[in-house]
C-alpha positions in Angstrom: 182.5 83.5 247.9 185.9 85.1 247.0 185.7 87.5 244.1 188.5 88.7 241.9 189.4 92.3 242.6 189.1 93.3 238.9 185.9 95.3 238.1 183.2 94.7 235.6 183.5 96.6 232.3 180.6 97.7 230.2 180.4 99.3 226.8 177.3 101.1 225.7 176.6 102.0 222.0 173.6 102.6 219.8 173.1 99.6 217.5 170.3 101.1 215.5 168.6 104.5 215.7 165.8 103.6 213.4 165.1 100.3 215.3 165.7 102.0 218.7 168.2 99.4 219.9 171.2 99.7 222.3 174.2 97.4 222.1 175.8 96.5 225.4 178.9 94.4 226.1 179.7 93.3 229.6 183.2 91.9 230.5 183.2 89.9 233.7 186.4 88.8 235.4 187.0 85.1 236.5 184.9 84.7 239.5 185.9 81.0 240.2 182.3 79.9 239.7 181.0 77.3 237.4 177.7 79.1 236.9 177.4 82.8 237.1 174.0 84.5 237.4 173.3 87.8 235.7 170.0 89.7 236.2 168.3 93.0 235.4 166.3 95.0 237.9 162.5 94.7 237.7 161.9 98.2 239.0 163.8 101.5 239.2 164.2 103.2 242.6 161.8 106.2 242.9 159.1 104.7 240.8 157.3 102.0 242.7 155.9 99.7 240.0 157.4 96.4 238.6 158.2 97.3 235.0 160.1 94.2 233.9 162.9 95.9 232.1 164.4 92.6 231.0 161.5 92.1 228.5 163.3 94.6 226.3 166.5 92.5 226.0 166.1 91.1 222.5 169.2 89.0 222.3 172.0 87.8 224.6 175.1 85.7 224.0 178.4 85.1 225.7 182.0 84.1 225.0 184.9 83.0 227.3 188.4 84.4 227.4 189.4 82.2 224.5 186.5 83.8 222.5 184.7 80.5 222.5 180.8 80.6 222.7 179.4 79.5 226.1 175.8 78.8 227.1 173.5 81.5 228.5 170.3 80.0 229.9 167.3 81.9 231.1 166.2 80.9 234.6 163.3 83.4 235.1 161.9 86.5 233.3 164.9 88.7 234.3 167.7 86.2 235.0 170.2 84.2 233.0 172.9 81.6 234.0 176.2 81.8 232.2 178.3 78.6 232.0 181.6 80.4 232.9 183.5 77.4 234.2 185.5 79.7 236.5 186.8 81.7 233.5 186.3 85.4 232.6 183.6 85.9 230.0 182.0 88.7 227.9 178.3 89.1 227.4 176.9 90.8 224.4 173.2 91.9 224.4 170.8 94.2 222.6 168.1 96.3 224.4 165.0 97.7 222.7 164.7 101.3 223.8 161.5 103.1 222.8 159.8 104.1 226.0 159.7 108.0 226.1 159.7 108.4 229.9 162.1 109.2 232.7 162.0 105.6 233.9 163.4 103.5 231.1 165.3 103.9 227.8 164.6 105.7 224.6 166.2 106.3 221.2 165.1 108.6 218.4 166.8 110.6 215.7 167.6 113.4 218.2 169.1 111.5 221.1 169.4 108.3 223.1 168.6 108.1 226.8 168.7 105.3 229.3 168.7 104.5 233.0 171.2 101.9 234.2 168.3 99.7 235.4 167.2 99.3 231.8 170.5 98.4 230.2 173.2 97.1 232.7 172.9 93.5 233.9 174.1 92.8 237.3 176.3 89.8 238.3 174.7 88.2 241.4 177.2 88.2 244.3 179.5 90.7 242.6 177.5 93.9 243.2 180.3 95.5 245.2 182.9 95.2 242.4 183.8 98.6 240.8 182.2 99.2 237.4 183.3 101.1 234.3 181.3 102.0 231.2 182.6 103.2 227.9 180.0 105.1 226.0 180.3 105.7 222.2 178.6 108.1 219.9 177.2 106.7 216.6 179.5 107.3 213.7 176.6 108.7 211.7 176.1 111.4 214.4 179.5 113.0 215.1 177.9 116.1 216.7 176.1 114.1 219.4 177.5 114.5 222.9 177.5 112.4 226.0 176.3 113.6 229.4 176.0 111.8 232.7 176.9 112.5 236.3 179.2 109.5 236.5 182.9 110.2 237.2 184.9 110.4 233.9 188.2 108.5 233.9 189.2 109.0 230.3 187.4 110.3 227.3 184.3 108.2 226.9 184.9 105.9 229.9 183.2 106.5 233.3 183.8 104.9 236.7 181.5 103.8 239.4 182.3 102.4 242.9 179.7 99.6 242.5 176.7 98.4 240.6 174.2 100.5 242.8 176.0 103.6 241.7 176.2 102.5 238.1 172.4 102.3 237.8 171.9 105.6 239.6 173.4 107.8 236.8 171.1 108.2 233.8 172.9 108.7 230.5 172.2 111.1 227.6 173.7 110.8 224.1 172.6 113.1 221.5 171.9 116.7 220.4 171.3 119.1 223.2 171.6 122.6 224.6 173.0 123.2 228.0 174.1 125.9 230.5 176.1 125.7 233.6 175.8 127.6 236.8 177.3 127.4 240.3 175.6 127.7 243.7 177.5 127.4 247.0 180.4 125.6 245.3 178.2 123.1 243.5 178.1 123.0 239.7 174.7 122.6 238.2 174.0 121.8 234.5 170.6 122.6 232.9 170.4 120.3 229.8 167.6 120.1 227.2 167.5 117.5 224.4 167.3 118.8 220.9 168.1 122.3 219.5 165.1 124.3 220.7 166.5 127.7 221.8 165.2 128.4 225.3 165.6 131.3 227.6 168.3 129.4 229.7 169.5 132.6 231.3 166.1 133.1 233.0 165.7 129.5 234.0 169.2 129.4 235.4 168.7 132.5 237.4 165.5 131.1 238.9 167.0 127.7 239.5 170.0 129.4 241.3 167.5 130.7 243.8 165.9 127.2 244.3 169.2 125.5 244.5 170.5 128.0 247.1 167.3 127.4 249.2 167.8 123.7 249.3 171.5 123.8 249.9 171.0 126.2 252.7 168.1 124.3 254.3 170.2 121.1 254.7 173.5 122.8 255.3 177.1 121.9 254.3 178.6 119.8 253.1 176.4 119.3 250.2 175.9 115.7 249.1 177.0 116.5 245.5 179.7 118.4 243.7 178.0 118.4 240.3 174.3 118.0 239.5 172.5 117.7 236.2 168.9 118.7 235.3 168.7 116.3 232.4 165.6 117.3 230.5 164.1 115.3 227.7 161.9 117.5 225.5 158.9 116.1 223.7 155.7 117.3 222.0 153.8 115.9 225.0 154.8 114.3 228.3 155.6 115.1 231.9 157.8 113.4 234.6 160.8 113.6 236.8 162.9 110.9 238.5 165.5 111.5 241.1 169.1 110.2 241.1 172.0 110.8 243.4 173.7 113.4 241.3 171.1 114.2 238.7 167.4 114.0 237.7 165.8 112.9 234.5 163.0 115.2 233.5 160.4 114.9 230.6 158.6 118.2 229.6 156.5 119.5 226.7 158.5 121.4 224.2 156.6 124.7 224.1 155.6 124.9 227.7 159.0 126.4 228.3 160.1 130.1 227.6 161.9 130.6 224.3 164.9 132.8 223.8 163.8 136.4 223.3 160.3 136.0 224.6 158.9 138.4 227.3 159.2 136.9 230.7 155.8 135.6 231.7 154.9 133.7 234.8 152.7 131.1 233.0 151.7 127.8 234.5 154.0 125.8 232.3 157.1 127.6 233.3 156.2 127.6 237.0 155.5 123.9 236.8 158.9 123.2 235.3 160.8 125.2 238.0 158.7 123.4 240.6 159.5 120.0 239.1 163.2 120.8 239.2 162.8 121.9 242.8 161.0 118.6 243.7 163.6 116.3 242.1 166.6 118.3 243.6 165.1 118.2 247.1 165.1 114.3 246.6 168.9 114.5 246.6 168.6 114.7 250.3 165.1 113.5 251.0 165.0 110.1 249.2 168.5 109.5 247.9 170.0 109.8 251.3 167.2 109.9 253.9 165.0 107.0 252.9 162.7 104.3 254.5 164.5 101.5 256.3 163.2 98.9 253.9 164.4 100.7 250.8 168.0 100.8 252.0 169.8 98.3 249.6 166.3 97.4 248.3 165.8 94.2 246.3 165.1 95.4 242.8 163.9 92.1 241.6 160.4 92.4 243.4 158.2 94.8 245.2 159.3 96.3 248.5 156.5 97.6 250.7 156.5 100.6 253.0 153.8 103.0 254.3 156.3 105.9 254.4 156.1 107.2 250.8 153.9 110.1 252.0 156.8 111.3 254.1 159.0 111.4 251.1 156.8 112.4 248.3 154.3 114.4 250.4 156.9 116.5 252.2 158.8 117.0 249.0 155.5 118.1 247.3 155.2 120.8 249.9 158.7 122.1 249.5 158.8 122.1 245.7 156.2 124.9 245.5 156.8 126.8 248.8 160.5 127.1 247.8 159.5 129.1 244.7 157.7 131.6 246.9 160.4 131.8 249.5 163.1 132.4 246.8 161.0 135.0 245.1 160.5 133.1 241.9 156.7 133.5 242.3 154.7 136.0 244.3 153.1 134.9 247.6 149.6 134.9 246.1 150.7 132.7 243.2 151.9 130.1 245.7 148.5 130.2 247.4 146.8 129.7 244.0 148.9 126.5 243.6 147.9 125.2 247.1 144.3 126.1 246.3 144.5 124.0 243.1 146.1 121.1 245.1 143.3 121.4 247.7 140.6 121.5 244.9 141.9 118.4 243.4 141.8 116.6 246.7 138.3 117.7 247.5 137.1 116.3 244.2 138.6 112.9 245.1 136.1 110.8 246.9 138.7 108.1 247.3 140.2 110.1 250.2 137.5 108.8 252.3 138.3 105.2 251.6 142.1 105.1 251.7 144.7 106.8 254.0 147.9 108.1 252.6 149.8 105.5 254.6 147.8 102.9 252.8 148.3 104.7 249.5 152.0 104.4 250.1 151.8 100.8 250.8 149.8 100.0 247.8 151.7 102.2 245.4 152.8 99.2 243.4 149.4 98.2 242.4 147.0 101.0 243.1 148.7 104.3 242.8 151.0 103.4 239.9 148.4 101.4 238.1 145.5 103.8 238.2 142.4 103.3 236.2 139.2 105.3 235.8 138.0 104.2 239.3 141.0 105.7 241.0 139.2 109.0 241.8 136.6 107.1 243.8 138.8 104.5 245.5 142.4 105.8 246.2 144.1 109.0 247.4 147.4 110.4 246.2 150.2 110.4 248.8 151.7 113.2 246.7 148.7 115.5 246.7 147.3 114.9 250.2 150.8 114.3 251.5 151.8 117.8 250.5 148.8 119.3 252.3 149.6 117.1 255.4 153.1 118.6 255.3 151.8 122.1 255.1 149.5 121.3 258.1 152.3 119.8 260.0 154.5 122.9 259.6 151.7 125.1 260.8 150.9 122.7 263.7 154.5 122.6 264.9 154.6 126.4 264.9 151.3 126.6 266.7 152.1 124.0 269.4 155.6 125.4 270.0 154.5 129.0 270.0 156.8 129.7 267.0 160.0 128.0 268.1 159.6 124.8 265.9 158.8 124.3 262.3 159.1 121.7 259.5 162.5 123.1 258.4 163.9 122.1 261.7 162.4 118.7 261.4 163.9 118.2 258.0 167.3 119.2 259.3 167.0 116.8 262.1 166.0 114.0 259.7 169.1 114.8 257.6 171.4 114.8 260.6 170.1 111.7 262.2 169.1 109.6 259.1 171.1 111.0 256.2 173.6 108.8 254.4 171.1 105.9 254.1 170.6 105.0 257.8 166.9 104.2 257.0 163.9 105.8 258.8 161.4 103.7 260.8 157.7 104.1 260.2 157.2 106.3 263.3 160.1 108.7 262.4 158.0 111.8 262.1 156.2 111.4 265.4 159.3 110.3 267.3 161.4 113.1 266.0 158.8 115.8 266.8 158.8 114.4 270.4 162.5 114.1 270.8 163.5 117.3 269.1 160.7 119.6 270.1 158.9 117.8 272.9 155.7 118.1 270.7 153.3 115.2 270.4 151.8 115.2 266.8 150.6 111.6 267.0 147.0 112.7 267.2 147.4 114.7 264.0 149.2 112.0 262.1 146.6 109.4 263.3 143.8 111.4 261.8 145.2 112.6 258.5 147.9 110.1 257.7 146.8 106.8 259.1 143.1 107.9 259.0 141.0 109.4 256.3 140.2 112.8 257.8 140.9 116.0 255.9 143.5 118.4 257.2 141.8 121.3 258.9 143.8 123.9 256.8 141.3 126.6 257.4 142.0 126.8 261.1 145.7 126.4 260.7 146.2 128.9 257.9 144.3 131.5 259.9 147.4 131.8 262.1 149.5 133.1 259.3 147.0 135.5 257.8 145.4 133.2 255.2 141.7 132.4 254.7 140.2 129.5 252.8 137.1 129.8 250.7 135.0 127.3 248.8 132.5 127.8 245.9 130.9 125.7 243.3 132.9 124.3 240.5 132.9 127.0 237.8 133.2 124.8 234.7 134.1 121.3 233.7 137.7 122.5 233.2 137.8 124.4 236.4 141.0 123.7 238.4 140.3 126.0 241.4 142.9 128.1 243.2 141.5 131.6 242.7 138.4 133.2 244.1 136.0 133.4 241.2 134.8 137.0 240.3 131.3 135.7 240.0 129.9 132.2 240.8 128.1 130.9 237.7 127.7 127.2 238.4 124.3 126.1 239.5 124.0 122.3 238.9 126.5 119.5 239.5 127.9 117.3 236.7 130.5 115.1 238.4 132.4 113.7 235.5 135.7 114.7 233.8 135.6 115.0 230.0 137.7 115.6 227.0 136.6 116.9 223.7 135.8 114.4 220.9 135.2 114.8 217.2 131.5 114.9 218.1 130.5 115.5 221.7 132.6 114.7 224.8 134.3 111.6 226.0 133.7 110.7 229.6 137.1 110.1 231.4 136.0 109.6 235.1 132.6 109.6 236.9 132.6 110.8 240.5 130.8 108.5 242.9 127.4 109.7 243.9 127.4 112.6 241.5 124.7 113.6 239.1 126.6 112.0 236.2 126.8 108.8 238.3 123.1 108.9 239.2 122.3 109.4 235.5 124.2 106.2 234.7 127.1 107.7 232.8 130.0 105.3 232.3 133.7 105.8 231.7 134.4 105.8 227.9 130.8 106.9 227.1 130.6 109.5 224.3 128.2 112.3 225.4 126.7 113.4 222.1 123.9 115.8 223.2 122.2 117.5 226.1 118.6 118.3 225.8 118.8 117.4 222.1 121.7 119.7 221.3 125.2 118.5 220.3 127.4 119.4 223.2 130.9 120.7 223.8 132.5 121.9 227.1 131.5 125.5 226.6 127.8 124.6 226.0 127.7 122.1 228.8 129.0 124.7 231.2 126.2 127.1 230.1 123.6 124.5 230.5 124.8 123.6 234.0 124.6 127.3 234.9 121.2 128.0 233.5 117.9 128.0 235.5 115.6 125.1 234.9 113.0 122.9 236.6 113.3 119.6 234.7 116.2 117.1 234.6 118.8 117.0 231.9 118.3 114.7 228.9 121.5 113.0 227.7 122.1 111.2 224.5 125.3 109.0 224.6 127.0 106.4 222.6 128.3 103.4 224.5 130.1 100.5 222.7 128.2 101.2 219.5 124.8 101.6 221.0 122.9 104.9 221.3 121.3 105.4 224.7 119.2 108.1 226.3 119.8 109.0 229.9 118.3 111.4 232.4 120.5 113.4 234.7 118.9 114.8 237.9 119.3 118.5 239.0 121.8 118.4 242.0 123.2 121.5 243.5 126.8 122.1 242.4 129.1 121.1 245.3 131.5 123.6 246.7 134.7 122.0 245.4 136.5 125.1 244.0 139.0 125.9 246.7 140.9 129.2 247.0 143.3 130.7 249.5 143.5 134.5 250.1 146.1 136.6 252.1 144.4 138.6 254.8 147.5 139.7 256.7 150.5 140.3 254.4 153.0 140.7 257.3 151.9 137.4 258.9 152.1 135.5 255.7 155.4 137.1 254.7 156.8 136.2 258.1 155.8 132.6 257.6 157.4 132.4 254.2 160.6 134.0 255.7 160.9 131.5 258.6 162.9 128.5 257.6 165.2 130.4 255.2 167.6 130.9 258.1 
């Protein structure tokens, strides 16, 4: 099919702030076709769940070059047929935007945000045509600004080489604060929605170290000249999604350091810098190096691969270790994070039923659509994948007597599979063999394609780190640090949150005391031994000496029930890592920054 060389022109404006609606016009040149198909993606790259973005298109109409109305007929849930009769035409449509996440589109009184997959229809067969988009600020909000990583042609108009690029640059329109810094010739922009005054100097100083690490690891030339950390601030919420020259982030408003506050290394701040590290790493390891089946992926339906553990798992290792390598956090703080990750995995009985290769494959339906049974039936390719990556680094060093490591493997991946060449399923094993003459297939078979735990205790001993386990200290205990004194005595085995009266049951671990008692998800635990309970009292009761079982009073679906919970010894699911040899561990952190 011969296509006209003229590109496709879009305009994006805000039709209604209060009703959360974008207005989009789309001018399509004459394609010499009687019927032209337009369609919207069903999922967004990097988030492996069908989200049916087209459901948010609330109206659509078209006119030809003479401004006469022409028919637009839906053919499926995300596709329309335009009766173009070989002529140019313009589509006008409205998109409801009220999903506060990094994956879709959102409008409120402070800002508007969107991913292209949510708002820009594609012309089937014309994906390679250049695209332009003109973005306008509402007349009622003259102080709002536009920010995107797209190349700007003129004020308010941006150019993209094709449709794939168009949908890979999120767009921000609104109030914001931002600060720019440069690393190795790359300009970085740290942007926050709204007007909260943050300590951007501190954040940019730490992010400079993170960016320098990633740029050095993969080497020149960098794949980007300008990169945006586009952060949506909300009262609650968390998330990140990678794009080719930016990332969209969602973060709680007061988890970040305010201007003038004393610098503290609290978990909220560390998690934010780690999230930025994670998404920036994806610029190489997802946006350029990616599974073969995801190169030019069909965004209208699921695309299956068992390789997501390679991409999210390895990135989950690097996001945190980079902070320690760069000096953003001290070495022991990094081990605290690893201990928390290991604790979370040890409390997940689903790891015995599902491998992380299977978790990758079933991401569309199981990982991204988790329910309360997930803890017992699935495993996270992020969580276990990060620990597998740590183990792989230590194993490569051990089997090579210190001449090979994960950094070198990442560099080989970049050199051989960067720029969207597509990795085969066996890429890790094959590269270790070809690059280092090391066979890691036995390790991968056990911990990636099988359900065995990584033997981190043995591997970490080589770099001066010991692993200890102890009983869970409280129902809110996250692990990560050796407890000063072990107080837990009896197991519970359910996660809870406080309710107006008592505790709501969120999950129940298979085989646990709570499971044996007959507790269900969504039960309201009102009392233990006849006393109205909260988390503090429950912890005290689980730590006290006793001979008889616990008596539980619960409310389930409007019914009051009495249950008996047996006395089971608290399992050792609180994991902590400790440095025994400072020099050996510092040497491990220093390797790979070359």
